[in-house]
C-alpha positions, 0 to 999 in steps of 0.5 A, a space after each residue: 369328621 366322618 372321615 376320622 372313622 378309622 381313628 375310632 379303632 386305631 387309638 385304643 389298638 395303638 394303646 395296646 400295642 404301646 402298653 403290651 410292647 413298650 414295656 419290655 422295650 423300655 425296661 418298665 419305665 412306661 409303667 409309671 404313666 402307662 395307665 394314664 395313656 390307656 385311659 386317654 386313648 379310649 377317651 379320645 375315640 369316645 370324643 370322635 364318636 360323639 362328634 360323628 354322632 352329632 354330624 349323623 344327626 345333621 344329615 337327611 335320613 337317606 344319608 345316615 350311612 357312611 362307608 369307608 375303604 381302608 385296604 384290600 384285606 384279602 383277594 382270591 379268585 372267588 372272594 375279594 374281602 376289604 377292610 371295609 368300615 360301616 358307619 350308620 345309626 345302629 354303629 353309632 349308638 354302639 360306638 357311644 356305649 362302648 368308648 363312653 362306658 369304656 372309657 369311664 371303666 378305665 378312669 375308674 380302673 385307675 383307682 382300682 388296679 392302683 396297686 397292682 404290679 401289672 397295671 400296665 399289662 391290664 389297661 393294655 388288655 382293656 385297649 385291646 378289648 375295647 379296639 376289638 369290639 370297635 372293629 366287630 361294630 364297624 366292619 361292614 362285612 361279616 369276615 370283618 366282624 368275625 376278626 373283631 369277634 375273635 379279638 373279643 374272645 381273646 381279650 376277654 380270655 386274657 382279662 378273666 384269667 388276669 390273675 392266674 395265680 389263682 387256679 380258679 381264675 385260670 380255669 374260669 379263663 380257659 372255660 369262657 374261651 372254650 364254650 365261645 369256640 363253640 359258638 364261634 364254629 356256628 358263625 364261621 360255619 354261617 359266614 362259609 355258608 354266606 360265601 357259597 350262597 351269595 358269593 360275598 360276606 358284605 352286609 349291603 351286598 347280602 341284604 339286596 339278594 336274600 329275597 332271591 335265596 330259599 327259606 331253608 337256606 336262610 333258616 340255617 344261616 339264622 340258626 348258625 348266627 344264633 348259635 354264635 350269638 349265644 356264645 358271645 351273649 351267654 345264651 342258653 345252651 352256651 351260658 355256663 362260662 358267665 359266672 365263673 367269668 366274675 374271677 377277673 378283676 371287677 373292671 373286667 366284669 364291667 366291661 364285659 357285661 355292660 359295653 362289650 362282649 355279652 352285647 356282641 350277639 345282640 348286635 349280630 342278631 339286630 345287624 343280620 335282620 335281613 335273614 331273620 326277617 325271612 327265615 321265621 323258624 330261626 326267629 322262633 328259635 331266638 324267641 324260645 332261647 331268649 324266653 329260657 335265658 331270661 328266666 335262667 338268668 333271673 333264677 340263678 340270681 335268686 340264690 347266689 351269696 356272691 355279688 358279683 355273681 348275682 349281677 352275672 345272672 342278672 346280665 344273662 337275663 337281661 340279655 335274654 330281654 334283648 334277644 327276645 326283643 331282637 327275635 320278635 322282629 321289626 316290631 322288636 329290633 329298636 327296643 332291644 337296642 334301647 334296653 342294650 343302652 340303658 342295661 350298659 349304664 346300670 349295669 356297669 354302674 352296679 358292677 363298678 358299685 360292686 367293686 367299690 364295696 369289695 374295695 372297702 370290705 377288703 375284696 370280700 364278695 360274700 354278701 353274708 358278710 356285709 350289711 348296713 353299709 349305706 352309712 359307711 359307704 354313702 356315695 356307693 350306696 346311693 349311685 347303685 340305689 339308681 342302677 338298682 331302681 333302673 334294673 327293676 324297673 321303677 317308674 321313670 328310671 331308664 329300665 322302666 322304659 326300655 324293658 316295659 317296651 320289650 314286654 309290651 311287644 312280647 304281649 302283642 306278638 305272643 301272650 305266653 312269651 309276654 307273660 313269662 317276660 312279665 314273670 322275669 320282671 318279678 323275679 328280678 325285682 326279687 333278687 336285686 332287692 334281696 342284693 340291696 338288703 343284704 348289702 346296703 341295709 339289714 344288720 352289720 355282718 363284718 369281718 373281724 378287723 374289717 373297716 368299711 370306708 368309701 372309695 376315692 373320688 377316681 372310682 366314685 365319679 364314674 358312679 355318679 355319671 353312670 348313675 345319672 345315665 341310669 336315671 336319664 337314659 329313658 330319654 331316648 324314648 321320648 317321641 320314639 326317637 330311638 325308634 325312628 333313629 333306627 328305622 334306616 337299619 331295622 325297618 319301620 316299626 310294625 304296630 301290633 295292639 297288645 290284648 290290654 291297653 299300655 297303661 294297663 300292662 304298665 300297671 301289671 308289671 309294676 304290680 309284679 315288681 311290686 310283689 317281687 320286692 315285697 317278697 324279698 323284703 319278707 323272706 330276707 329284710 325282715 329276717 336275721 341274716 345268718 353269716 353262713 348259707 344255711 344247708 337245709 334247703 329246697 331243691 329249687 334252691 339247690 338247683 339254683 345254687 349249682 347254676 340249674 346244673 348246667 355244668 352237669 348237663 354239658 358234662 353229661 351231654 357234651 364233655 363226658 361223650 367228647 372225652 370217651 370219643 377222643 379216649 376211643 379214637 386214641 385207643 383205635 390209633 394206638 392199637 389200630 392204626 399204630 399196631 398195623 404200622 408197627 406190626 408190619 415193621 415187626 414182621 419185616 424185622 422178624 423176618 430179617 432176624 431169621 435172614 441174618 442166621 443164614 448170612 453168617 460170613 462163614 464160607 463153609 455155611 454158604 458151601 453147605 447151603 449150595 450143596 443142599 441146593 443142589 441136592 434140592 434140584 436133583 431130587 426134584 428133577 428125579 421125581 419128575 422123570 419117574 413121575 
């Protein structure tokens, strides 16, 4: 079965080609069934992924790495790069997440996009997104990874701006594309440095010789890879695109936040563990960036009224937890992936749940216009509640097991970082409880003429499946299964004693979460909610509403200086370079104009000129002789 590894990528890629090119060729006939084809092919990839996973489990630990050479991509005098695939425990888990959750999002999209006239193209873009992410995950070298990396960036641009008739959607797509290019510069420079240093971009070949390279080079490599990861995974300072990306259709948000794009950065860091383990400075920077981001995203979620943007801030924060786990090294790699998987379940559940709410509320995203929807949309409410309990870390739910493991590891490695991670858990409980109260509880604040209703089964069935996974996802930690399963890729977990017993840490985290829930009830649940956000608010609230001035910081540090630099270079080009070139041509033209008056075509003028020349020569000779 493992010989069909290439087919996992080929199926959604085929769907993208057929759906995007087949429409014009068939004069639109494919529009009637294109969405069904676009859904069936990722499901086919999921079935193959499950069968391969079962076969992988049946192998000995030392044999759980399968390579497949498809063809030589390109070959030069100093570098040969093959289109090679690598299937190991890390790739296996990602494949299940991408194809499994991705397929559920495709099924949901059948109902959500039912009346969109460009539905075929939408499913083509979804297929392209999945194929690009699978290429990223399955590549055996960094150049193949970069191919998928750029494919994900292209697909996200197309999907975020899918409704390009909206200026806000077009601007959001451009913003995501540009900011991600900044991160991509880091990754591309890192790959170039790998080639110069190692003469290859193959994971296995680089891993075998990293011990022979100086720490400075490895630190530079780690920082460049981190820059790339910050762009794709929306980590500070390249986080500003994520909330704007909510302008795309809601299934796109679910796909980006749960199964594909934002998880790519975490994958890159974990896959490159052989570099970061020998570059402690780069590891420390990963931890700092992750800690700042998990608090940054959580704070953004506290002040937003747009339900999708609250969830987007939540994603930023939760990816911060994953990056924190990855930055903690061998002790945290497996837990970072564990939280990535559980987050994929409950975040897809909640994003699709938000889409279901929007479907019943005439596409209104303002939670201040919701209230008391639990009775009008019971399936959406119950499934969303499972995701809510998972993300806040309610005991027994998937997020409880995965996030607590990262917090416990952080406390063992660095007390300050661990305390900040606990604080982040409390803030998460506050803003997610606020979301639940504003949406499903409190009083009705519906717009006149809006009649909330439950979504069709094609949308609610995926919600039910994802809700079940949100509850049961924690079984992966039973007996430390995921730790042992990933050990061949990330190494054996080093056990460090936390400052307090594990049970005490759990109780502290649960108590912090309870305080967050209570604070949300005190400030939101027991008060009347105005339909419009109050204008007189504290500085902290204003800052959170402005995304902690992320755009202003980018404008001041990057966009503004960049604009002035380009303006200066343009002026220098126009007045300096062009001036010199045009000045020379003007001088020649002026001289030609003077000479043109001499060459007038009249014989008498030429005779006079000849006479003047003769007289000048005679006078010169006379002066010389008399002197």
